[in-house]
MDTraj code that builds the backbone (N, CA, C; nanometers):
import mdtraj as md
import numpy as np

residues = "MET ASN TRP ASP GLN VAL GLU GLY LYS TRP LYS GLN ALA SER GLY LYS ALA LYS GLU LYS TRP GLY LYS LEU THR ASP ASP ASP LEU GLN ARG ILE SER GLY LYS ARG ASP GLN LEU ILE GLY ARG ILE GLN GLU ARG TYR GLY ILE ALA LYS GLU ASP ALA GLU ARG GLN VAL ASP GLU PHE SER ARG THR TYR GLY THR ASP GLU THR VAL THR HIS ALA LYS VAL ARG SER THR SER SER".split()
xyz = np.array([
    [2.7898, -3.3253, -2.7829],
    [2.8956, -3.4069, -2.7542],
    [2.9208, -3.4845, -2.8881],
    [3.0438, -3.4847, -2.9213],
    [3.0878, -3.5512, -3.0406],
    [3.1185, -3.7007, -3.0026],
    [3.1201, -3.7829, -3.1230],
    [3.1233, -3.9332, -3.1064],
    [3.2575, -3.9709, -3.0231],
    [3.3675, -3.8966, -3.0383],
    [3.4910, -3.9431, -2.9594],
    [3.4647, -3.9464, -2.8060],
    [3.3871, -3.8538, -2.7630],
    [3.3572, -3.8524, -2.6196],
    [3.2537, -3.9699, -2.5802],
    [3.1655, -3.9894, -2.6721],
    [3.0766, -4.1143, -2.6453],
    [3.1664, -4.2433, -2.6452],
    [3.2490, -4.2519, -2.7375],
    [3.3397, -4.3736, -2.7500],
    [3.4295, -4.3909, -2.6339],
    [3.4753, -4.2670, -2.5850],
    [3.5676, -4.2698, -2.4583],
    [3.4949, -4.3198, -2.3335],
    [3.3611, -4.3037, -2.3371],
    [3.2865, -4.3399, -2.2194],
    [3.1876, -4.4511, -2.2554],
    [3.2354, -4.5424, -2.3390],
    [3.1478, -4.6406, -2.3986],
    [3.0782, -4.7254, -2.2932],
    [3.1409, -4.7715, -2.1831],
    [3.0707, -4.8512, -2.0860],
    [2.9559, -4.7869, -2.0275],
    [2.9548, -4.6609, -2.0045],
    [2.8516, -4.5820, -1.9513],
    [2.7397, -4.5702, -2.0659],
    [2.7869, -4.5235, -2.1751],
    [2.7087, -4.4976, -2.2936],
    [2.6259, -4.6215, -2.3432],
    [2.6940, -4.7438, -2.3240],
    [2.6236, -4.8649, -2.3797],
    [2.4964, -4.8850, -2.2978],
    [2.4944, -4.8403, -2.1808],
    [2.3581, -4.8684, -2.1068],
    [2.2603, -4.7817, -2.1618],
    [2.2808, -4.6671, -2.2045],
    [2.1921, -4.5719, -2.2655],
    [2.1539, -4.6244, -2.4082],
    [2.2553, -4.6760, -2.4794],
    [2.2341, -4.7268, -2.6082],
    [2.1328, -4.8486, -2.5941],
    [2.1555, -4.9229, -2.4956],
    [2.0669, -5.0454, -2.4683],
    [1.9148, -5.0005, -2.4434],
    [1.9054, -4.8878, -2.3699],
    [1.7742, -4.8374, -2.3534],
    [1.7082, -4.7846, -2.4758],
    [1.7906, -4.7187, -2.5585],
    [1.7393, -4.6658, -2.6917],
    [1.7052, -4.7672, -2.7902],
    [1.8068, -4.8563, -2.8036],
    [1.7879, -4.9711, -2.9076],
    [1.7756, -5.1029, -2.8354],
    [1.6680, -5.1357, -2.7786],
    [1.6454, -5.2597, -2.6962],
    [1.6765, -5.3900, -2.7654],
    [1.6750, -5.3796, -2.9049],
    [1.7043, -5.5081, -2.9819],
    [1.8500, -5.5427, -2.9848],
    [1.9328, -5.4483, -2.9416],
    [2.0780, -5.4771, -2.9314],
    [2.1051, -5.5577, -2.8120],
    [2.1843, -5.6676, -2.8376],
    [2.2182, -5.7583, -2.7203],
    [2.3452, -5.6976, -2.6567],
    [2.3663, -5.7569, -2.5345],
    [2.4755, -5.7112, -2.4591],
    [2.6088, -5.7561, -2.5449],
    [2.6038, -5.8624, -2.6010],
    [2.7109, -5.9141, -2.6858],
    [2.7380, -5.8114, -2.7997],
    [2.6298, -5.7596, -2.8673],
    [2.6308, -5.6516, -2.9715],
    [2.7186, -5.5363, -2.9188],
    [2.6715, -5.4903, -2.8003],
    [2.7327, -5.3631, -2.7424],
    [2.8682, -5.3929, -2.7128],
    [2.9077, -5.5055, -2.6577],
    [3.0533, -5.5245, -2.6193],
    [3.1334, -5.5277, -2.7503],
    [3.0817, -5.5966, -2.8645],
    [3.1555, -5.6058, -2.9863],
    [3.1685, -5.4639, -3.0589],
    [3.0614, -5.3872, -3.0456],
    [3.0701, -5.2453, -3.0963],
    [3.1798, -5.1689, -3.0427],
    [3.1820, -5.1791, -2.9098],
    [3.3015, -5.1300, -2.8366],
    [3.3226, -4.9717, -2.8591],
    [3.2121, -4.9166, -2.8875],
    [3.2180, -4.7640, -2.8994],
    [3.2406, -4.7224, -3.0436],
    [3.2462, -4.8135, -3.1351],
    [3.2826, -4.7715, -3.2722],
    [3.1479, -4.7361, -3.3437],
    [3.1439, -4.6101, -3.3940],
    [3.0210, -4.5566, -3.4525],
    [2.9724, -4.6315, -3.5683],
    [3.0682, -4.6791, -3.6609],
    [3.0229, -4.7443, -3.7847],
    [2.9678, -4.8738, -3.7394],
    [3.0179, -4.9463, -3.6466],
    [2.9703, -5.0722, -3.5987],
    [2.8302, -5.0611, -3.5406],
    [2.8054, -4.9680, -3.4642],
    [2.6864, -4.9325, -3.3993],
    [2.5729, -4.9128, -3.5021],
    [2.6051, -4.8287, -3.6170],
    [2.5297, -4.8098, -3.7182],
    [2.4764, -4.9390, -3.7854],
    [2.5871, -5.0146, -3.8208],
    [2.5594, -5.1462, -3.8813],
    [2.4636, -5.2332, -3.8020],
    [2.4906, -5.2473, -3.6785],
    [2.4011, -5.3410, -3.5873],
    [2.2601, -5.2815, -3.5835],
    [2.2399, -5.1593, -3.5710],
    [2.1165, -5.0998, -3.5680],
    [2.0397, -5.1309, -3.7090],
    [2.1048, -5.1134, -3.8203],
    [2.0562, -5.1475, -3.9430],
    [2.0101, -5.3027, -3.9452],
    [2.0908, -5.3863, -3.8989],
    [2.0608, -5.5267, -3.9000],
    [1.9351, -5.5577, -3.8089],
    [1.9481, -5.5107, -3.6932],
    [1.8428, -5.5399, -3.5850],
    [1.7109, -5.4823, -3.6235],
    [1.7047, -5.3528, -3.6746],
    [1.5817, -5.2898, -3.6959],
    [1.5391, -5.2936, -3.8481],
    [1.6218, -5.3372, -3.9344],
    [1.5860, -5.3449, -4.0742],
    [1.5623, -5.2101, -4.1356],
    [1.6510, -5.1116, -4.0986],
    [1.6340, -4.9712, -4.1536],
    [1.7552, -4.9434, -4.2454],
    [1.7359, -4.8311, -4.3130],
    [1.8358, -4.7816, -4.4069],
    [1.9538, -4.7234, -4.3229],
    [2.0736, -4.7204, -4.3951],
    [2.2049, -4.6768, -4.3267],
    [2.1777, -4.5258, -4.2864],
    [2.1112, -4.4450, -4.3664],
    [2.0984, -4.3044, -4.3430],
    [2.0088, -4.2870, -4.2170],
    [1.9006, -4.3723, -4.2036],
    [1.8159, -4.3683, -4.0723],
    [1.8949, -4.4090, -3.9541],
    [1.9794, -4.5068, -3.9659],
    [2.0554, -4.5502, -3.8477],
    [2.1585, -4.4405, -3.8148],
    [2.2255, -4.3823, -3.9158],
    [2.3119, -4.2704, -3.8882],
    [2.2536, -4.1505, -3.8137],
    [2.1348, -4.1288, -3.8690],
    [2.0579, -4.0073, -3.8027],
    [2.0388, -4.0422, -3.6500],
    [1.9975, -4.1715, -3.6269],
    [1.9627, -4.2076, -3.4926],
    [2.0853, -4.1978, -3.3988],
    [2.1989, -4.2508, -3.4581],
    [2.3258, -4.2407, -3.3812],
    [2.3708, -4.1018, -3.3541],
    [2.3632, -4.0164, -3.4508],
    [2.3950, -3.8725, -3.4394],
    [2.3015, -3.8140, -3.3330],
    [2.1764, -3.8407, -3.3317],
    [2.0935, -3.7799, -3.2307],
    [2.1317, -3.8404, -3.0901],
    [2.1652, -3.9667, -3.0805],
    [2.2039, -4.0180, -2.9574],
    [2.3334, -3.9529, -2.9067],
    [2.4283, -3.9275, -2.9948],
    [2.5541, -3.8645, -2.9496],
    [2.5265, -3.7234, -2.9000],
    [2.4217, -3.6537, -2.9696],
    [2.4077, -3.5217, -2.9127],
    [2.3336, -3.5217, -2.7809],
    [2.2352, -3.6111, -2.7679],
    [2.1555, -3.6083, -2.6360],
    [2.2269, -3.6814, -2.5252],
    [2.3143, -3.7665, -2.5577],
    [2.3909, -3.8499, -2.4498],
    [2.4579, -3.7589, -2.3459],
    [2.5303, -3.6637, -2.3902],
    [2.6008, -3.5610, -2.3000],
    [2.4958, -3.4781, -2.2296],
    [2.3860, -3.4465, -2.2928],
    [2.2851, -3.3620, -2.2371],
    [2.2178, -3.4333, -2.1310],
    [2.1883, -3.5692, -2.1517],
    [2.1176, -3.6377, -2.0448],
    [2.2123, -3.6586, -1.9298],
    [2.3307, -3.6871, -1.9536],
    [2.4437, -3.6971, -1.8373],
    [2.4422, -3.5763, -1.7508],
    [2.4505, -3.4601, -1.8164],
    [2.4599, -3.3243, -1.7527],
    [2.3401, -3.3034, -1.6699],
    [2.2197, -3.3287, -1.7121],
    [2.0909, -3.3098, -1.6485],
    [2.0927, -3.4083, -1.5213],
    [2.1378, -3.5337, -1.5432],
    [2.1347, -3.6182, -1.4250],
    [2.2363, -3.5665, -1.3171],
    [2.3641, -3.5334, -1.3606],
    [2.4608, -3.4656, -1.2573],
    [2.3989, -3.3460, -1.1971],
    [2.3337, -3.2569, -1.2654],
    [2.2761, -3.1443, -1.2092],
    [2.1695, -3.1675, -1.0922],
    [2.0844, -3.2770, -1.1321],
    [1.9820, -3.3125, -1.0333],
    [2.0426, -3.3673, -0.9107],
    [2.1580, -3.4367, -0.9223],
    [2.2221, -3.5021, -0.8051],
    [2.2855, -3.3929, -0.7262],
    [2.3461, -3.2948, -0.7902],
    [2.3959, -3.1879, -0.7074],
    [2.2896, -3.1062, -0.6327],
    [2.1865, -3.0820, -0.7124],
    [2.0792, -2.9955, -0.6389],
    [2.0125, -3.0715, -0.5262],
    [1.9975, -3.2051, -0.5288],
    [1.9294, -3.2665, -0.4136],
    [2.0295, -3.2960, -0.3183],
    [2.1576, -3.2981, -0.3429],
    [2.2486, -3.3246, -0.2232],
    [2.3008, -3.1926, -0.1597],
    [2.2526, -3.0734, -0.2073],
    [2.2821, -2.9516, -0.1427],
    [2.2005, -2.9209, -0.0221],
])
top = md.Topology()
chain = top.add_chain()
for i, resn in enumerate(residues, 1):
    res = top.add_residue(resn, chain, resSeq=i)
    for name in ("N", "CA", "C"):
        top.add_atom(name, md.element.get_by_symbol(name[0]), res)
traj = md.Trajectory(xyz[None], top)
C-alpha cells in the first residue's frame, strides 16, 4: 500500500499508528492528519531517533497497514460464512 492510500484512510490508520507508536498523542495524530513528513517528524521528536530510522518505520507501517487490514477483513468474511 502506498502512502496516498494510508493518508486517504487516516482516521482508521491513526488507530494503528497509535498502537505502533504509543508515545504519539491523540493531538499529534490529529495534527499529522495523514501527512507522511509530519508523522516522521513527530516520531523523531517523541522517540529521539534519526530521520532515516523514522522514515524506515513509516515505510514499513505503510506496507503492513494494508496487509493487516486485508487479513482482518478475510477473517471476518471466513467467520461470517
